[in-house]
VOFI-618757 format. One record per atom (N, C-alpha, C): residue in one letter; x, y, z. Coordinates in steps of 0.001 Angstrom, whole numbers, plus 500000, padded with zeros to 6 digits. Each point is the difference from the previous one (the first is absolute). Layout:
<nodes>
AXYZ;...
</nodes>
This chain:
<nodes>
M793803332709252154;M500338499151501389;M500784498856499587;L499468499368499295;L500609498673499760;L500940499795499064;R500014501385499299;R501582499718498914;R500914500818501407;T499746500736500613;T501183500591500904;T500406498629500880;L498918498969500318;L500677499405500745;L500871498880499403;L499166499390498787;L501086499481499029;L501320500543499590;L500043501176499724;L501511500595499778;L500592499780501314;F499909500377501051;F500465499921501560;F500458498456499997;A499138499157499466;A500812498727500582;A501124499261498875;I499631501054498612;I501044499482499222;I501365500475500372;I499928501307500284;I500872500763500378;I500906499133501576;T499214499688500861;T500126499174500958;T501202498857499887;A498966498863498813;A500676498955499664;A501460500461499173;L499994500905499229;L501222499978499173;L501216500760500641;G499672500853501373;G500649500159501054;G500758498988500741;S499358499093500141;S500353499158501125;S500841499049499088;L499831499776498752;L500774498666499159;L501490500404500246;P500731501025499519;P501556500086500249;P500295499146501028;S499395500409501230;S500530499630501077;S500000498388500541;K498879499466499118;K499953498340500122;K500679499333498744;A500291500835498986;A500360499624498904;A501704499400499677;Q501167501111501125;Q501160500053499617;Q500284498739500401;S501175499648499119;S500559498923500150;S501302500195500124;D500937498797499770;D501313500364500463;D500443500730498569;D499635499645499238;D500420500883498698;D499275501679499785;G499430500245500762;G498930501221499961;G498904499607499359;W498649501053499597;W498962499687499678;W500414499667498046;F501140500306499560;F500013499845498433;F500896499304499567;T500040498870499151;T501309499205499298;T499541500084499003;G501244500140498811;G499975499933498760;G500659498597499876;R500018499636498530;R500299498851499864;R500396500164498124;L501084499665499525;L500659499934498703;L500332499077499559;L499340499083498914;L500461498517499611;L500234500343498706;L501278498873499757;L500343499515498245;L499472498628500020;L498861500119499044;L499851498492500083;L499930499416498807;C500269498828499664;C500208499228498768;C498706498717500478;G498764500133498748;G499027499016499862;G500538499138498751;G499355498717500070;G500118499089498789;G499092500315499302;D500208499879498540;D499078500571498759;D500493498668499267;G498678499384499822;G499901499134498843;G500868500364498791;D499813501027499115;D500149500677498858;D501692500323500154;N500159500693501032;N501377500678499699;N501227499299501432;G499316499071500801;G500937499604501101;G500001501145501130;C500271500931500408;C500085501111500968;C499144501235499525;R499264500369500821;R499233501272500103;R500774500957500927;I500433501051499902;I500382500765500775;I499250500897500359;Q499398500486501517;Q499183500815500678;Q501089500633501190;V499285501431500177;V501053500837501204;V498323500235500627;N500334499721501084;N498508500786500969;N500249500264501106;H499248501092500434;H500499500943501178;H498601500211500876;A499822499650501101;A498849499839500729;A500463500846501516;Q498637500928500380;Q500160500351501160;Q499032499572500712;Y500383499496501274;Y499120499343501141;Y500072501107501103;Y498451499858500782;Y499459500361501079;Y500233499109500999;N500619499959501135;N500651499173500801;N498493499929501275;F499221498944500027;F499105500031501204;F500950499870501352;S500852498959499670;S500697499513501005;S501477499192499313;N500697499504500998;N501275499388499435;N499630498796499350;M498810499649499547;M499984498736499621;M499120499942498552;F498972501285500073;F498895500331499096;F500306501284499236;S499980499790498694;S499960501356499245;S499118500000498567;L499159501296499892;L499514499762498546;L500383501361499346;G500145499899498720;G500374501063499362;G499367500198498177;C500791500766499625;C499984499864498391;C501406499958499448;G499645499740498329;G501286500141499595;G499904500092498377;F500970499870499574;F500235500330498201;F501363499524499531;G499942500043498729;G501186499354499610;G499942499907498023;Y501534499229499383;Y499738500162498691;Y500370498718499806;I499492499145499108;I499879498701499547;I500643500183498651;M501329499351499753;M500840500531498681;M500070498704499253;D498853500114498838;D499575498617499331;D499431500414498627;N499979499166499288;N499593500401498531;N499173500961499576;S498886500164501019;S499228501165500351;S499997500756501590;P501004500714500172;P500032500382501020;P499124500490500902;L499527499613501443;L498906500476500847;L500295500866501271;M499093500752500744;M500200500612500901;M498889499622501129;P500421499182500995;P499206499373500928;P499350500989501085;F499119500128500416;F499637500571501231;F499025499101500564;S500889499561501383;S499169499005500889;S499764500257501400;A499159499343500718;A499936500308501710;A500965498816500380;E500508500326501240;E501075498865500448;E499229499904501441;F500747498709500240;F499744499371501478;F501013499284500665;R500752500156501062;R500849499477500393;R500108499394501356;L500242498968500263;L500009499404501465;L501470499279500212;R500157500604501141;R501512499373500752;R499538499270501421;P499916498844499544;P499614498971501314;P500744500089500961;S501099500256500158;S501093500017501192;S500421501310500160;S500358500336501132;S500590501417500204;S501356500511499740;R500169501021500642;R501568500106499078;R501243499351500600;H500370499385498760;H501222499135499640;H501064500538499454;R501066499470499648;R500900500012499098;R499678499888498585;I499167498644500052;I499290499408498825;I498380500106500214;M499304500583499475;M498687499968499867;M499132499401499022;P499477498938499810;P498930499424499034;P498609500910500068;M499559499884498835;M498576500720499962;M499442499366498817;V498665500616499713;V498951499214498883;V499613501598499420;L500476500228498485;L499408501406499506;L498552499317499122;F499196500660499782;F499194500152498989;F499671501061499201;S499792499970498710;S499716501363499529;S499076499804498575;G499175500985499539;G498662499677499225;G499906501399499600;G499744500088498500;G499783501300499616;G499415499805498406;Y500960501126499200;Y499560500034498455;Y501362500803499556;A500017499113498899;A501553500248499269;A499458500985498648;V500388501466499854;V499438500756498933;V501130499749499114;P499558500136498566;P501037499284499166;P500701501795499517;L501217500124499648;L500945501203499882;L499875500035498481;G499851499101498625;G499945500282498930;G498799499674499531;G499698500472498947;G498533500245499064;G499865498445499906;D500409499069499874;D499973498826499198;D499203498778501374;G500442500420501268;G499769498688500973;G498672500517500496;K499831499264501322;K498302500154500434;K500242499855501470;G499164500708500726;G500181499668501462;G499276498665500734;Q501150499503500608;Q499767498952501006;Q499847500115501563;S499203498926500437;S499757499687501462;S501702499495500182;I500483500205501392;I501093499351500201;I499968499961501818;I500558498437500442;I499911499872501237;I501301499057500224;T500669500365501240;T501255499710500080;T499986499483501673;P500008498599500298;P499904499664501308;P501570499268500139;R500874500572501200;R500981499747499668;R500433499790501853;I501498499075500151;I500061499674501105;I501620501089500088;G500517500169501148;G501522500602499847;G500851500001501302;L500970501000499928;L500587499771501470;L500273501875499726;E500491500304501052;E500513501334500321;E500949499598501055;T501573500822499592;T500990500092500919;T499614500829501056;G500757499858501137;G500323501624501122;G500076500958499384;R499993501212500720;R500272501060499712;R501736500472499237;L500109500127499030;L501771500614499673;L499985501356499537;A500542500808501193;A499971501200499277;A498884500786500405;R499128500523498819;R498721500463500087;R498903499059498929;F500565498751499265;F499116499217499410;F500198499005500644;R499207498544499389;R499904498766500030;R500179499301499238;C500364498735499546;C499959499403498463;C498565499166500164;A499318499939498952;A498986498892499749;A500045499089498977;F499367499001499958;F499995498897499066;F498686499231499810;D499587500212498980;D498668499199499851;D499974498826498986;V499280498855500140;V499622499132498937;V498152499566500500;G499813499916498484;G498802499619500004;G499309499887498507;C498669500562499663;C499780499495498623;C498639501495499636;Q500152500100498896;Q499581501197499526;Q498448499807498907;V499002500268500312;V498998499650499185;V499732501291499065;L500140500342498322;L500174501199499582;L499073499767498666;G498651500324500090;G499095499817499021;G499373498621500674;G500147498968499045;G499908499042500275;G501317498645500081;N500972500729499800;N501123498906500218;N500857500145501760;C499898498857500301;C500991500070500883;C501455499496500068;N500898500568500545;N501616499713500055;N500719500412501271;W501001499459500084;W500818500055501070;W500846501397500378;I499740500793500890;I501189500982500150;I500621500212501270;V501520500377499432;V500971500272501371;V500317501126499794;G500223500557501081;G500482501337500550;G500963500096500934;A500782501038500107;A500728500755500921;A499930501580499838;G500039500665501121;G500124501282500146;G500692500852501426;V499288500906500257;V500458500348501422;V498549500955500457;V500055499962501086;V498859500339501040;V500451501400500844;F499541501005499918;F500317501342500387;F498972500285500777;
</nodes>
């Protein structure tokens, strides 16, 4: 009986989420960025990052992401993502982004590292079916903290 009630409660809660979670962008938003991060050894480390967000409202989104860091020992980071847009829909929307996770080495010589990336950014209003995104912040990879700048699209 308890299992049946619990299952009914879970189905009811999940069934009510889409009607409350719908934002102006829909339920899900994708983000693809090309990032350049400062690296003390090479000067610039290139990273491609893709994140998929579930929009709880126009201002708050959670999601997950993955990417590819091109460095001496290439890494593939997997992360949990948080996005907060404090203002409503405008032509230019400021936002706060935070991601944290683990970077898996792709070569046999590297080792995995934790990765934390707090950023602030801007998104433009909708142009056709996508928006432009610009980010700046820092990235803590392993024990090294470096600056990071990125640009990309939101779809």
